C-alpha positions in Angstrom: 0.0 0.0 0.0 1.4 3.4 -1.0 1.3 6.1 1.7 1.0 9.9 1.0 0.8 13.1 3.1 -2.4 14.1 1.3 -5.0 12.5 -0.9 -7.2 14.8 -3.0 -10.3 13.3 -4.7 -11.3 15.4 -7.7 -9.3 17.5 -10.1 -11.7 20.4 -10.4 -11.2 22.9 -7.6 -9.5 20.1 -5.7 -6.6 20.7 -8.0 -6.1 24.1 -6.3 -5.3 22.3 -3.0 -3.3 19.5 -4.7 -1.0 22.0 -6.4 -0.5 24.1 -3.3 0.4 21.0 -1.3 2.7 19.8 -4.0 4.5 23.2 -4.1 5.0 22.9 -0.3 6.7 19.6 -0.8 4.0 17.3 0.4 3.6 13.8 -1.2 0.3 14.1 -3.0 -2.1 11.6 -4.6 -4.7 12.9 -6.9 -7.7 10.7 -7.6 -9.6 11.6 -10.8 -11.6 9.2 -12.9 -12.4 11.5 -15.8 -10.4 14.0 -17.8 -8.4 16.5 -15.7 -10.2 19.7 -14.7 -13.5 18.4 -13.3 -17.0 19.5 -14.3 -16.3 23.1 -14.9 -13.7 22.7 -17.6 -14.9 19.5 -19.3 -18.7 19.5 -19.2 -19.8 22.6 -17.4 -19.0 26.3 -17.3 -16.3 26.6 -19.9 -17.6 24.6 -22.9 -21.2 25.9 -22.4 -20.1 29.5 -22.3 -18.1 29.1 -25.5 -21.3 27.9 -27.2 -23.7 30.4 -25.6 -21.5 33.3 -26.6 -22.2 32.4 -30.3 -25.9 32.0 -29.5 -26.0 35.4 -27.8 -24.8 37.2 -30.9 -27.1 35.2 -33.2 -30.0 36.2 -30.9 -29.0 39.8 -30.7 -28.6 40.1 -34.5 -32.3 39.0 -34.7 -33.2 42.0 -32.4 -32.0 44.3 -35.1 -35.3 43.7 -37.0 -37.0 45.9 -34.4 -34.4 48.6 -35.1 -34.7 48.9 -38.9 -32.3 46.2 -40.0 -33.3 43.0 -41.8 -30.6 40.4 -41.5 -30.1 37.0 -42.9 -27.6 34.5 -41.5 -26.0 32.8 -44.5 -24.6 29.7 -42.8 -24.1 28.3 -39.3 -21.1 25.9 -39.3 -22.3 23.8 -36.4 -19.4 21.2 -36.6 -16.8 24.0 -36.7 -18.4 25.7 -33.6 -18.4 22.4 -31.7 -14.8 21.6 -32.8 -13.6 25.0 -31.6 -15.1 24.3 -28.2 -13.8 20.8 -28.0 -10.2 21.8 -29.0 -10.1 24.4 -26.3 -11.5 22.3 -23.6 -9.8 19.0 -24.4 -6.5 20.8 -25.0 -6.7 22.5 -21.6 -7.5 19.3 -19.9 -4.7 17.4 -21.7 -2.2 20.1 -20.8 -3.2 19.9 -17.1 -2.9 16.1 -17.2 0.5 16.2 -18.8 1.7 18.7 -16.1 0.5 16.4 -13.3 2.0 13.3 -15.0 5.4 15.1 -15.4 5.6 16.3 -11.8 7.6 14.3 -9.3 5.8 14.1 -5.9 2.3 14.1 -7.2 0.7 10.8 -8.5 -2.5 10.7 -10.5 -4.7 7.7 -10.0 -7.0 7.5 -13.0 -10.1 5.8 -11.7 -13.0 6.1 -9.2 -11.5 5.9 -5.7 -13.6 4.1 -3.1 -12.9 4.1 0.6 -12.3 0.6 1.9 -11.3 1.4 5.5 -10.1 4.4 7.6 -8.0 6.8 5.5 -7.7 4.1 2.8 -8.8 4.4 -0.8 -8.8 1.7 -3.5 -8.5 2.7 -7.1 -8.8 -0.2 -9.7 -7.4 -2.7 -7.1 -4.6 -0.4 -5.9 -4.7 0.9 -2.3 -3.4 4.2 -1.0 -3.5 5.8 2.4 -3.0 9.3 3.9 -3.6 11.0 7.3 -5.0 14.0 5.4 -7.7 13.6 2.7 -9.7 16.2 0.8 -13.0 15.2 -0.8 -13.7 17.5 -3.7 -15.4 14.8 -5.7 -18.1 17.0 -7.3 -21.5 15.9 -8.4 -23.1 14.3 -11.4 -26.4 14.5 -13.4 -29.4 13.1 -11.6 -31.2 10.5 -13.6 -34.8 10.5 -12.4 -36.7 7.3 -11.9 -39.0 7.6 -14.9 -40.5 4.8 -16.9 -38.5 3.9 -20.0 -35.3 5.9 -19.2 -33.2 2.7 -19.0 -34.3 1.7 -22.5 -33.9 5.0 -24.3 -30.7 6.7 -25.6 -30.4 10.0 -23.9 -27.6 12.5 -23.3 -26.7 14.5 -20.2 -24.7 17.8 -20.4 -21.5 15.9 -21.2 -23.1 14.0 -24.1 -24.7 17.1 -25.5 -21.3 18.8 -25.6 -20.1 15.9 -27.8 -22.9 16.0 -30.4 -20.6 16.7 -33.3 -23.5 16.4 -35.8 -26.4 18.8 -35.4 -29.6 17.4 -34.2 -32.7 18.5 -36.1 -34.8 18.5 -33.0 -34.2 18.1 -29.2 -36.4 17.6 -26.2 -34.9 18.8 -22.9 -36.2 17.4 -19.7 -35.6 19.8 -16.8 -36.2 23.5 -16.4 -33.1 24.7 -14.6 -30.1 26.7 -15.8 -28.5 23.7 -17.6 -31.8 23.2 -19.6 -32.2 26.9 -20.4 -28.6 27.4 -21.5 -28.5 24.4 -23.8 -31.9 25.3 -25.1 -30.6 28.8 -25.9 -27.6 27.4 -27.8 -29.3 24.6 -29.8 -32.3 26.8 -30.8 -30.0 29.7 -31.8 -28.1 27.4 -34.3 -31.3 26.1 -35.7 -32.3 23.0 -33.8 -36.0 22.7 -33.0 -36.1 22.8 -29.1 -38.7 21.8 -26.5 -38.0 22.4 -22.8 -40.2 20.5 -20.3 -39.8 21.7 -16.7 -41.6 20.2 -13.7 -41.7 23.3 -11.6 -44.2 26.1 -12.2 -41.3 28.4 -13.0 -38.1 28.0 -15.0 -34.8 28.3 -13.0 -36.7 27.9 -9.8 -34.1 29.6 -7.5 -34.9 32.9 -9.1 -37.9 35.1 -8.3 -41.1 34.2 -10.3 -41.2 37.5 -12.3 -37.6 37.0 -13.4 -38.4 33.5 -14.5 -41.5 34.7 -16.4 -39.4 37.2 -18.5 -37.0 34.4 -19.4 -39.9 32.1 -20.3 -41.5 34.8 -22.4 -38.3 35.5 -24.4 -37.4 31.8 -24.9 -40.9 31.0 -26.0 -40.5 33.2 -29.0 -37.8 30.8 -30.2 -38.7 27.4 -28.8 -41.5 25.4 -27.1 -41.3 26.0 -23.4 -43.5 23.8 -21.2 -43.5 24.4 -17.4 -45.4 22.6 -14.5 -45.3 19.3 -16.4 -44.1 16.0 -14.9 -42.5 13.6 -17.3 -44.1 10.2 -16.7 -42.6 8.1 -19.6 -40.1 8.1 -22.4 -39.9 5.8 -25.4 -38.4 5.5 -28.8 -40.5 5.5 -32.0 -39.2 5.5 -35.5 -35.9 7.0 -34.6 -37.5 9.7 -32.5 -37.5 10.0 -28.7 -41.0 10.4 -27.4 -41.6 12.1 -24.0 -45.0 11.8 -22.3 -45.6 14.5 -19.7 -48.7 15.3 -17.6 -49.9 18.8 -16.5 -49.4 18.9 -12.7 -52.6 21.0 -12.3 -55.1 19.0 -14.3 -53.4 15.7 -15.0 -53.7 16.2 -18.8 -51.1 14.2 -20.8 -49.1 15.6 -23.7 -46.6 14.0 -26.1 -43.4 15.6 -27.3 -40.9 14.2 -29.7 -37.3 15.0 -30.8 -34.3 13.4 -32.4 -32.2 13.9 -29.2 -33.3 13.7 -25.6 -31.3 15.8 -23.2 -31.7 15.1 -19.6 -31.0 18.1 -17.3 -33.0 17.3 -14.2 -30.6 18.4 -11.5 -27.5 17.1 -9.9 -26.8 14.4 -7.4 -24.0 13.5 -5.0 -21.2 11.1 -5.9 -21.0 9.7 -2.4 -22.5 6.4 -3.5 -19.5 5.9 -5.7 -16.7 6.8 -3.2 -18.3 5.4 -0.1 -17.3 8.0 2.5 -19.0 6.0 5.3 -16.2 3.4 5.1 -13.8 6.0 6.5 -16.3 7.4 9.0 -17.3 10.5 7.0 -21.0 11.3 7.5 -23.3 12.4 4.7 -26.8 13.9 4.8 -30.0 12.1 3.6 -29.2 13.1 0.0 -25.6 11.9 0.2 -23.9 15.3 0.3 -20.8 15.3 2.6 -21.5 17.1 5.9 -18.9 19.6 7.0 -18.6 22.2 9.8 -18.0 25.9 9.1 -14.2 25.1 8.6 -14.9 22.4 6.0 -14.0 19.6 8.4 -16.0 16.4 8.0 -17.0 14.2 10.9 -13.6 12.4 10.6 -10.4 14.0 11.8 -8.0 14.9 9.0 -10.7 14.6 6.3 -12.0 17.8 4.6 -14.6 18.4 1.9 -15.8 21.4 -0.2 -17.2 22.3 -3.6 -20.1 20.5 -5.2 -19.5 17.5 -2.9 -21.0 19.3 0.1 -24.1 20.3 -2.0 -24.2 23.9 -0.8 -23.5 26.4 -3.7 -22.6 24.5 -6.8 -20.5 27.0 -8.6 -16.9 26.9 -9.6 -16.2 30.4 -8.3 -17.5 29.3 -4.8 -15.5 26.1 -4.9 -12.3 28.1 -5.8 -12.8 30.4 -2.7 -13.6 27.4 -0.5 -10.4 25.7 -1.7 -8.3 28.6 -0.5 -9.9 28.4 2.9 -9.5 24.6 3.1 -5.8 24.9 2.2 -5.3 27.6 4.8 -7.1 25.6 7.5 -5.2 22.4 6.6 -1.8 24.1 6.9 -2.9 25.8 10.2 -4.1 22.4 11.6 -0.8 20.6 10.6 1.3 23.4 12.2 -0.8 23.4 15.3 -0.4 19.6 15.7 3.4 20.2 15.4 3.3 22.9 18.0 0.6 21.2 20.1 -1.8 24.1 20.3 -5.3 24.9 19.0 -5.3 26.2 15.4 -7.1 29.5 14.5 -9.2 28.6 11.4 -11.0 30.6 8.8 -14.6 30.4 7.8 -16.2 31.1 4.4 -18.4 34.2 4.0 -21.5 33.3 2.0 -23.4 36.7 2.3 -22.9 37.7 -1.3 -22.7 34.7 -3.6 -23.1 35.7 -7.2 -24.5 33.5 -9.9 -25.6 33.7 -13.5 -27.8 31.8 -16.0 -26.2 32.3 -19.4 -29.4 31.7 -21.3 -31.0 34.6 -23.2 -31.6 37.1 -21.8 -29.1 36.1 -19.1 -30.0 36.4 -15.4 -27.5 37.5 -12.8 -28.2 37.3 -9.0 -26.2 38.1 -5.9 -27.1 37.6 -2.3 -30.8 37.3 -1.5 -33.7 37.1 -4.0 -36.8 39.0 -3.1 -38.6 35.9 -1.7 -35.5 35.1 0.5 -35.3 38.7 1.7 -39.0 38.7 2.7 -38.3 35.8 5.0 -35.3 37.5 6.6 -37.4 39.7 9.0 -35.4 42.8 8.1 -37.0 46.1 7.2 -36.6 46.1 3.4 -36.2 48.8 0.8 -36.5 47.6 -2.8 -35.7 49.5 -6.0 -37.0 48.2 -9.4 -36.5 49.4 -12.9 -35.9 48.0 -16.4 -33.4 49.1 -19.1 -35.8 51.7 -20.6 -35.0 53.9 -17.6 -31.7 55.0 -19.2 -30.9 56.4 -22.7 -28.8 53.4 -23.5 -31.8 51.1 -22.9 -33.7 53.0 -25.5 -30.8 52.8 -27.9 -30.9 49.0 -27.5 -34.6 48.9 -28.3 -35.7 48.7 -24.6 -35.1 45.0 -24.3 -37.3 42.9 -22.0 -35.5 43.3 -18.7 -35.7 43.8 -14.9 -33.3 45.1 -12.3 -34.2 44.7 -8.6 -32.0 45.8 -5.7 -32.8 45.0 -2.1 -31.4 46.9 0.8 -31.7 46.7 4.6 -33.6 49.9 5.5 -31.9 50.2 8.9 -28.2 49.6 8.0 -28.2 50.6 4.3 -26.5 47.3 3.6 -27.2 45.8 0.2 -28.9 42.4 0.8 -29.2 41.3 -2.8 -29.9 42.1 -6.4 -31.2 40.4 -9.6 -30.8 41.5 -13.1 -32.3 39.9 -16.2 -31.4 41.4 -19.5 -28.5 41.6 -22.0 -25.0 41.7 -20.2 -26.5 41.2 -16.8 -23.5 39.1 -15.5 -21.3 42.1 -16.3 -23.7 44.8 -14.9 -24.2 43.1 -11.6 -20.5 43.2 -10.7 -20.6 46.8 -9.5 -23.2 45.7 -6.9 -21.2 42.6 -5.9 -18.1 44.7 -5.3 -20.1 47.1 -3.0 -21.4 44.1 -1.0 -17.8 43.1 -0.3 -16.8 46.5 1.2 -16.7 46.7 5.0 -20.0 48.6 5.2 -21.7 46.9 2.3 -23.6 50.1 1.8 -25.3 51.3 -1.5 -24.3 54.9 -0.7 -21.2 54.8 -3.0 -23.4 54.0 -5.9 -24.8 57.5 -5.8 -21.4 59.1 -5.2 -19.8 57.3 -8.1 -20.1 59.2 -11.4 -21.6 56.9 -14.0 -20.7 57.3 -17.7 -23.6 58.7 -19.7 -25.2 57.2 -21.7 -23.8 53.7 -20.8 -25.8 50.8 -19.5 -24.6 50.8 -15.9 -26.7 54.0 -15.4 -29.7 51.6 -15.1 -28.2 50.2 -11.9 -27.7 53.6 -10.3 -31.3 54.5 -11.2 -32.7 51.3 -9.7 -31.0 52.3 -6.4 -32.5 55.8 -6.9 -36.0 54.2 -6.7 -35.5 52.5 -3.3 -38.7 52.5 -1.4 -40.0 50.6 1.6 -41.5 47.3 0.5 -45.4 47.0 0.6 -45.5 50.7 1.5 -44.4 50.1 5.1 -43.4 53.3 6.8 -39.7 53.7 7.1 -38.0 54.4 10.4 -35.9 57.0 8.8 -35.0 58.4 5.4 -32.4 56.5 3.5 -30.7 59.3 1.6 
């Protein structure tokens, strides 16, 4: 059995810790069953954004029709677009893998690691052991228990990113951000798309009015069905047939497409790596349980990222990885000096996220429904892009900006923007939320370029008013 100082399971954000440990001279084992780089690089953020960027411009060019320009797209070279994406992603992953293979002091075990006893993992019959272990094993697509799924050829996000021949039609089961991003791309390049979501609203973590704007816009380009439960899938004459029933009245409908894309959420990988064999506890859904310092129930074993099932975003996992590395070093030093380590916690008050569908949605901190449950005295400001000159120049696109503030302390609690460029626009709000006061006041002091789009953010803050017409304790200017 080979012994190491540190074992890291997962080469996504886990790689951040593995390379820091390697640079410090620790003997490191990296366990990764797929291509190097994890979900984000290979089958998540990066390849999908390469595709949705193309889709954004195609969609925007169609908007020109409202502004006096008739445009015709001559040819969409689908195989070339897919190849550009694959070359970038696979090249990156290969380079990462080669670097790890070339490095002395870090060993890559290419397989699914399973715990067999305390601090001991087995990978394809080989056993390794370490007193310090990091579980950054990510998550994988959830395959719902629906009649016919085991008999039908379907793809998940990874398979969809390998469709080198363009499907004529596609049915997407799921109504979350993966479904709406893939729907946006495939429909923009000319595939006939149907999205079937089981929730009443698309992207259910966003506020209902935001979801409705996305649905309205997507419905102009594809068939968007919400509040429908898929009850059966089958194959008929080369087509995939999806049978769904309306969750209100039980009415059944049939949808068909050449490709069936399953995007019905994510599940934990714990059933694959068996954390219980090394005394690591998981919750009822299999996510690894950690304390505020990312320590699992077993001394010396840490976990973060998608594996803990909290915020499944690469930018969150990257931040968590830095804290885990800091805490691990502190803990090792303290053992050496026989004192209590001072550990860091992660600050989750302003987690930003975006849905790169079209129009994109960007959110930071609380949504309105979350803020209403907080018990704080709320001020809310709302506007759309038409409130500024640049919005008119763009043809007043379907949009919404909502900013939420604590009326007593002036702290920004959250914001959501749906509309073109929203992931860029929201950054000025995120940055204010990370200042010591977290106040919106600098938004008014900061001069904004006229007429540029960020003016809409300043004006949304200018409209702050107590929610539901409550009387404010004091004026907020």
